[in-house]
Legacy VTK file of the C-alpha trace (Angstrom):
# vtk DataFile Version 3.0
C-alpha trace
ASCII
DATASET POLYDATA
POINTS 447 float
-8.303 16.328 -19.357
-4.473 17.942 -19.729
-4.122 20.723 -17.415
-3.466 23.503 -19.942
-6.517 23.489 -21.306
-9.008 22.594 -18.858
-7.401 23.725 -15.612
-9.456 23.073 -12.255
-11.687 20.929 -14.056
-8.941 18.550 -15.120
-7.343 18.375 -11.734
-10.858 17.595 -10.516
-11.463 14.676 -13.056
-7.742 13.451 -12.243
-8.467 13.572 -8.339
-11.629 11.609 -8.781
-10.081 9.129 -11.154
-7.733 8.304 -8.023
-10.975 7.903 -5.964
-12.369 5.228 -8.190
-9.045 3.271 -8.258
-9.212 3.225 -4.624
-12.457 2.832 -4.260
-12.343 -0.427 -6.362
-10.197 -2.078 -3.734
-11.639 -0.402 -0.706
-15.415 -1.431 -1.073
-15.241 -4.211 -3.746
-15.652 -7.128 -0.676
-18.727 -5.550 0.548
-20.004 -4.573 -2.817
-20.050 -8.460 -3.837
-21.196 -9.610 -0.355
-24.444 -7.903 -0.182
-25.193 -7.918 -3.839
-25.227 -10.402 -6.729
-21.696 -8.984 -8.305
-19.285 -11.533 -9.050
-16.710 -12.320 -6.826
-13.958 -11.712 -9.236
-14.673 -7.993 -9.086
-12.234 -8.223 -5.603
-9.722 -8.143 -8.403
-11.094 -5.363 -10.551
-8.331 -2.681 -9.128
-5.262 -4.843 -10.679
-6.518 -3.722 -14.112
-8.083 -0.023 -12.454
-4.967 0.958 -10.593
-2.355 0.814 -13.464
-4.737 2.208 -15.925
-5.768 5.160 -13.810
-2.113 5.895 -13.104
-1.056 5.965 -16.643
-3.992 8.224 -17.391
-3.124 10.762 -14.766
0.716 10.671 -15.309
-0.171 11.407 -18.885
-2.517 14.132 -18.489
-1.520 16.141 -15.490
1.118 18.819 -15.930
2.323 19.752 -12.309
4.809 22.481 -11.940
5.595 22.021 -8.471
9.764 20.614 -8.676
8.829 18.697 -5.468
5.859 16.947 -6.752
7.770 16.075 -10.001
10.700 14.841 -8.225
8.395 12.396 -6.083
7.066 11.363 -9.131
9.752 10.729 -11.039
11.538 8.731 -8.106
8.568 6.836 -7.291
8.590 5.714 -10.931
12.039 4.637 -11.089
11.704 2.534 -7.933
8.723 0.940 -9.498
10.610 0.154 -12.533
13.507 -1.139 -10.417
11.148 -3.567 -8.630
9.545 -4.881 -12.122
12.828 -5.352 -13.380
14.007 -7.504 -10.782
10.437 -9.364 -10.715
10.919 -10.125 -14.269
14.323 -11.314 -13.745
12.984 -13.491 -10.937
10.631 -14.934 -13.098
12.593 -15.603 -15.919
15.348 -17.381 -13.893
12.501 -19.676 -12.570
10.149 -19.808 -15.275
7.321 -18.201 -13.514
4.276 -17.483 -15.919
3.860 -13.742 -17.139
0.573 -13.497 -15.381
2.284 -14.360 -12.180
4.652 -10.838 -12.949
1.381 -8.795 -13.685
-0.547 -9.768 -10.831
2.252 -9.935 -8.021
3.754 -6.675 -9.313
-0.453 -5.115 -9.219
-0.049 -6.170 -5.409
3.171 -5.334 -4.219
3.513 -2.072 -6.406
-0.458 -1.017 -6.907
-0.221 1.227 -3.590
3.085 2.936 -4.653
0.901 3.622 -8.262
-1.707 5.028 -6.891
0.250 7.302 -4.109
2.189 8.237 -7.262
-0.649 9.372 -9.128
-2.233 11.327 -6.176
0.846 13.161 -5.954
1.096 13.992 -9.608
-2.231 15.764 -9.370
-1.853 19.110 -8.751
-5.115 19.719 -6.862
-7.175 22.778 -6.730
-8.932 23.830 -3.409
-12.326 22.495 -4.755
-10.723 18.810 -5.764
-8.862 18.686 -2.494
-11.810 19.262 -0.664
-13.869 16.657 -2.378
-10.959 14.393 -2.186
-10.616 14.261 1.603
-14.232 14.154 2.297
-14.300 11.011 0.186
-11.727 9.900 2.463
-13.510 10.833 6.011
-16.610 9.449 4.716
-15.040 5.736 3.294
-13.083 5.610 6.871
-16.151 6.249 8.654
-18.348 4.047 6.796
-15.892 1.089 7.142
-16.339 1.754 10.998
-20.289 1.944 11.365
-20.578 -0.891 9.199
-18.296 -2.964 11.421
-20.408 -1.867 14.348
-23.480 -2.815 12.559
-22.271 -6.489 11.581
-21.292 -7.301 15.292
-24.588 -7.584 16.550
-26.478 -8.862 13.713
-23.196 -11.674 13.303
-24.236 -12.329 17.347
-27.697 -13.079 16.750
-27.266 -14.889 13.390
-29.199 -12.495 11.478
-26.638 -12.450 8.678
-23.841 -15.123 7.975
-19.875 -14.103 7.163
-18.999 -17.296 5.445
-18.333 -19.547 8.901
-17.250 -16.577 10.697
-18.233 -15.695 14.420
-19.221 -11.948 15.468
-15.197 -11.548 16.683
-13.774 -12.553 13.037
-16.729 -11.482 10.898
-16.800 -7.795 12.449
-14.656 -6.599 9.042
-16.696 -3.133 8.128
-16.330 -2.792 4.343
-14.314 -6.021 4.396
-16.707 -7.956 4.655
-16.274 -11.141 3.981
-12.955 -11.791 4.218
-10.275 -14.072 6.503
-8.620 -11.212 8.125
-11.200 -8.719 7.663
-11.613 -7.709 10.947
-7.581 -6.758 11.675
-7.731 -5.068 8.538
-11.007 -2.685 9.374
-9.510 -2.355 12.794
-6.771 -0.936 11.677
-7.968 1.385 9.069
-10.140 2.927 11.682
-7.028 3.668 13.974
-5.146 5.100 11.665
-8.397 7.514 10.501
-8.741 8.108 14.098
-5.198 8.972 14.872
-5.279 11.428 11.480
-8.524 13.150 13.014
-7.091 13.767 16.285
-3.946 15.140 14.743
-4.786 17.242 12.041
-8.745 17.442 12.078
-8.961 21.024 13.533
-11.825 21.902 11.996
-13.609 19.314 13.576
-15.282 19.406 17.531
-12.376 17.706 19.731
-14.676 15.670 21.523
-16.133 14.070 17.592
-12.021 13.481 16.892
-11.043 11.864 20.147
-14.417 10.055 20.253
-13.590 8.634 16.919
-10.292 7.257 18.236
-11.731 5.573 21.042
-14.554 4.403 18.977
-11.727 2.755 16.441
-10.246 1.292 19.776
-13.039 -0.259 21.076
-13.406 -1.696 17.759
-9.825 -3.122 18.150
-11.200 -4.675 21.376
-15.015 -6.002 20.055
-13.119 -7.442 17.030
-10.016 -9.427 19.469
-7.732 -7.766 16.939
-4.745 -8.453 18.933
-2.124 -8.483 15.870
-2.836 -5.130 15.104
-1.414 -3.896 18.251
1.754 -5.333 17.783
2.072 -3.454 14.297
0.986 -0.386 16.334
3.697 -0.578 18.967
6.531 -1.539 16.497
5.131 1.388 14.625
5.625 3.514 17.075
8.779 2.545 18.714
10.623 2.055 15.221
9.249 6.032 14.557
10.763 7.074 18.039
14.237 5.446 17.081
14.411 6.607 13.815
13.292 10.136 13.859
14.071 11.487 17.434
17.601 13.393 17.836
16.636 14.835 21.203
17.944 12.367 23.432
15.544 13.870 26.151
12.578 13.321 23.904
13.609 10.128 23.210
14.210 9.107 26.429
10.495 10.244 27.677
8.843 8.434 24.633
11.007 5.118 25.486
9.476 5.360 28.809
5.917 6.103 27.764
6.033 3.466 25.871
6.927 1.179 28.601
4.666 2.054 31.044
1.873 1.431 27.825
2.987 -2.103 27.548
3.301 -2.337 31.437
-0.481 -1.359 32.074
-1.367 -3.248 29.147
0.069 -6.404 30.435
-1.532 -5.768 33.976
-4.658 -5.134 31.995
-4.341 -8.702 30.378
-3.617 -10.377 33.519
-6.607 -8.437 35.273
-9.104 -7.134 33.672
-11.849 -9.520 31.923
-12.410 -7.469 29.078
-8.857 -8.303 27.922
-8.833 -11.857 28.344
-8.523 -12.339 24.731
-4.780 -11.282 24.620
-4.409 -13.675 27.446
-4.596 -16.660 25.058
-1.181 -17.608 24.469
0.120 -16.467 27.311
-0.110 -19.045 29.504
-0.206 -21.926 27.337
2.550 -24.770 27.146
4.775 -25.703 24.186
4.270 -22.373 22.338
7.391 -20.416 23.356
10.916 -21.542 23.837
13.639 -23.348 21.945
11.054 -26.407 21.337
8.152 -24.556 21.048
5.679 -24.183 18.361
6.207 -20.490 17.387
9.506 -20.924 17.806
9.368 -23.648 15.175
6.694 -22.761 12.867
6.619 -18.764 12.545
10.309 -18.593 10.662
10.275 -21.734 8.624
9.586 -20.503 5.345
13.635 -19.677 5.831
14.297 -23.178 6.426
12.042 -24.630 3.457
12.866 -21.908 0.618
16.396 -22.666 0.068
15.852 -26.238 -0.032
14.033 -25.549 -3.472
16.883 -23.216 -5.045
18.484 -24.813 -8.432
20.833 -22.027 -8.891
23.374 -19.374 -7.029
21.282 -16.831 -8.444
18.036 -17.656 -6.291
19.744 -16.451 -3.210
19.755 -12.947 -4.925
16.300 -13.395 -6.899
14.394 -16.149 -5.485
12.311 -18.587 -6.864
9.611 -16.315 -8.632
6.876 -13.831 -8.330
3.988 -15.557 -6.677
5.833 -19.214 -6.090
6.757 -18.851 -2.205
5.370 -17.446 1.103
3.542 -14.659 -0.448
-0.602 -13.420 -0.951
-0.005 -14.862 -4.165
1.685 -18.123 -3.701
-0.175 -18.712 -0.794
-3.635 -18.086 -1.291
-4.734 -16.085 -4.830
-3.435 -18.659 -7.293
-5.512 -21.189 -5.111
-8.541 -19.523 -4.793
-8.586 -17.924 -8.393
-7.257 -20.836 -10.349
-10.216 -21.026 -12.644
-9.011 -17.368 -13.989
-5.246 -17.581 -13.793
-4.857 -21.111 -14.479
-5.618 -20.785 -18.390
-3.623 -17.357 -18.683
-0.501 -19.391 -17.607
0.070 -18.857 -14.095
2.482 -21.350 -12.592
2.597 -22.633 -8.963
5.846 -24.125 -7.268
6.078 -27.086 -5.234
7.919 -24.414 -2.309
4.550 -22.844 -1.724
2.756 -26.474 -1.749
5.133 -26.939 1.167
4.990 -23.964 3.005
0.917 -24.829 2.779
1.317 -28.063 3.950
3.591 -26.763 7.100
0.860 -24.085 7.891
-2.228 -26.526 7.628
-0.073 -28.903 9.881
0.572 -26.589 12.632
-2.624 -25.998 15.408
-0.862 -22.743 16.066
-1.057 -21.259 13.160
-4.291 -22.349 12.018
-5.429 -20.753 15.447
-3.654 -17.090 14.930
-2.453 -15.358 12.236
0.371 -14.244 14.594
2.075 -17.624 14.168
1.687 -18.300 10.571
4.501 -18.830 8.527
3.192 -17.253 5.382
3.794 -13.285 5.901
4.893 -10.361 3.673
8.545 -9.742 4.117
8.953 -13.661 4.013
6.869 -13.645 0.654
8.886 -11.153 -0.984
12.378 -12.550 0.018
11.305 -16.032 -1.054
9.901 -14.680 -4.170
12.319 -12.069 -5.465
15.036 -12.767 -3.255
17.421 -10.496 -1.291
18.000 -7.996 -4.409
13.823 -8.075 -4.710
13.605 -7.480 -0.893
16.154 -4.408 -1.395
13.940 -3.273 -4.140
10.853 -2.733 -2.201
12.416 -1.193 0.642
14.192 1.008 -1.527
10.387 1.946 -2.576
9.759 2.270 0.920
12.807 4.728 1.599
11.364 6.897 -1.143
8.114 7.448 0.286
9.866 8.374 3.604
12.134 10.473 1.872
10.266 12.654 -0.350
6.605 11.979 0.166
5.778 11.271 3.927
5.836 15.189 5.331
5.341 14.586 8.987
5.392 11.506 11.287
2.135 10.173 10.835
3.215 9.365 7.130
5.981 7.623 8.824
4.255 5.909 11.436
1.691 4.345 8.803
5.133 3.145 6.868
6.704 1.376 10.238
3.468 -0.254 11.186
2.712 -1.612 7.809
6.221 -2.935 7.948
5.390 -4.451 11.446
2.225 -6.102 9.563
4.627 -7.525 7.056
6.333 -10.004 9.873
2.398 -11.127 11.166
0.758 -11.728 8.129
-0.140 -11.036 4.284
-1.519 -7.709 5.308
1.082 -5.781 3.777
-0.312 -7.451 0.518
-3.952 -6.512 1.244
-4.892 -4.035 -1.614
-7.777 -2.275 0.438
-5.884 -1.721 3.195
-2.325 -0.648 1.632
-4.211 1.687 -0.783
-5.711 3.434 2.366
-1.923 3.911 3.793
-1.201 5.189 0.187
-4.460 7.564 -0.021
-4.086 8.883 3.512
-0.094 9.795 2.963
-0.902 11.564 -0.243
-3.783 13.382 1.345
-1.368 14.548 3.959
1.196 15.486 1.340
-1.464 17.874 -0.366
-2.636 18.915 2.820
0.973 19.960 3.883
1.458 21.554 0.243
-1.713 23.586 0.524
-0.421 24.744 3.765
3.132 25.956 2.278
1.329 27.951 -0.445
-0.713 29.654 1.609
1.869 30.425 4.179
4.311 31.747 1.409
LINES 1 448
447 0 1 2 3 4 5 6 7 8 9 10 11 12 13 14 15 16 17 18 19 20 21 22 23 24 25 26 27 28 29 30 31 32 33 34 35 36 37 38 39 40 41 42 43 44 45 46 47 48 49 50 51 52 53 54 55 56 57 58 59 60 61 62 63 64 65 66 67 68 69 70 71 72 73 74 75 76 77 78 79 80 81 82 83 84 85 86 87 88 89 90 91 92 93 94 95 96 97 98 99 100 101 102 103 104 105 106 107 108 109 110 111 112 113 114 115 116 117 118 119 120 121 122 123 124 125 126 127 128 129 130 131 132 133 134 135 136 137 138 139 140 141 142 143 144 145 146 147 148 149 150 151 152 153 154 155 156 157 158 159 160 161 162 163 164 165 166 167 168 169 170 171 172 173 174 175 176 177 178 179 180 181 182 183 184 185 186 187 188 189 190 191 192 193 194 195 196 197 198 199 200 201 202 203 204 205 206 207 208 209 210 211 212 213 214 215 216 217 218 219 220 221 222 223 224 225 226 227 228 229 230 231 232 233 234 235 236 237 238 239 240 241 242 243 244 245 246 247 248 249 250 251 252 253 254 255 256 257 258 259 260 261 262 263 264 265 266 267 268 269 270 271 272 273 274 275 276 277 278 279 280 281 282 283 284 285 286 287 288 289 290 291 292 293 294 295 296 297 298 299 300 301 302 303 304 305 306 307 308 309 310 311 312 313 314 315 316 317 318 319 320 321 322 323 324 325 326 327 328 329 330 331 332 333 334 335 336 337 338 339 340 341 342 343 344 345 346 347 348 349 350 351 352 353 354 355 356 357 358 359 360 361 362 363 364 365 366 367 368 369 370 371 372 373 374 375 376 377 378 379 380 381 382 383 384 385 386 387 388 389 390 391 392 393 394 395 396 397 398 399 400 401 402 403 404 405 406 407 408 409 410 411 412 413 414 415 416 417 418 419 420 421 422 423 424 425 426 427 428 429 430 431 432 433 434 435 436 437 438 439 440 441 442 443 444 445 446
């Protein structure tokens, strides 16, 4: 597969490997749901993505200096994250399997992005790569709209979820699959509108409108928060023209105002009104005020060493996806491999299950991405993860779409553990990598 010997065929094989790695997370849930394949295949990406990345890095021979520097920067960032994670595990006596799984969760999307950027794609392999992502995005959206009536009329089961929560597209069946599926559809719709210039305009805008209808139908309120967060932060961080900044800021305010009016006056938006009129939710003594940040008061009570402030309580030991859900759900597999569970995660789960508000909406869940990274890996680990995000922003995001994707992911990090959902994060990484190659191809044509 060396590029020097095989040429375009090697590039094609490498891009196929990258797509296969992406697909192990993107399609695993729907395949396990509609077939008799064992559910353990949902975690196959933990093995496939690192292996695929290693193969591509050792067989591809990129010559573009920007390509090479981007790969080296990501490799350095991942090495730092792994080093911090290992130090935290040693300090807190976390299991080796905790390190491996947590690094795969947090570092996996960056590994896949690094592999995609490393591939010196030919025009043929790039077109195949892009077509696969487009077709996968449409498949996710189509499946979501098919699932809704089938669930509504009890023709299929989604593990106890109704038609709203069970409308999960390729992420069927999963607890927050409706949010993940909707987010993927909206990202895809935005990409089509902005960059798919060869696609008819009505198709592009129709896809984005369908994605917004999917949001409404699945009642994915949290998605809007993350999208507005990403949009607002993008304006603050990238706009240098005062006039443009003011224009976009006014646009956001108007959109929010119109949306709020719709919530109060339009029946179709009644679901978004769910918590606006409830007593005892907000304010100094509100349940949301109490339960949402509770991780930041519970976790320090378990610190045994001063270094815990810097390195946390260990991978998988607090409020992240591994400590909150995966260890418990997969203990039969991970337990014999030496996995460890910390009392801090148990205390957080107890607080979560003891809150009526947190159980009603993931918006108020005390287990969420940023709290998990800080709790598991401390301030140093949080900085290491942010450093990886900065590397992607600085070296790989070629336009505002990539930056918006990163910032909206950060928004989800304040809501739930979607920032650690492999299928979602691999889609984001793949879309950013796709734009990187598109931009590179355009620059080569221009030259």
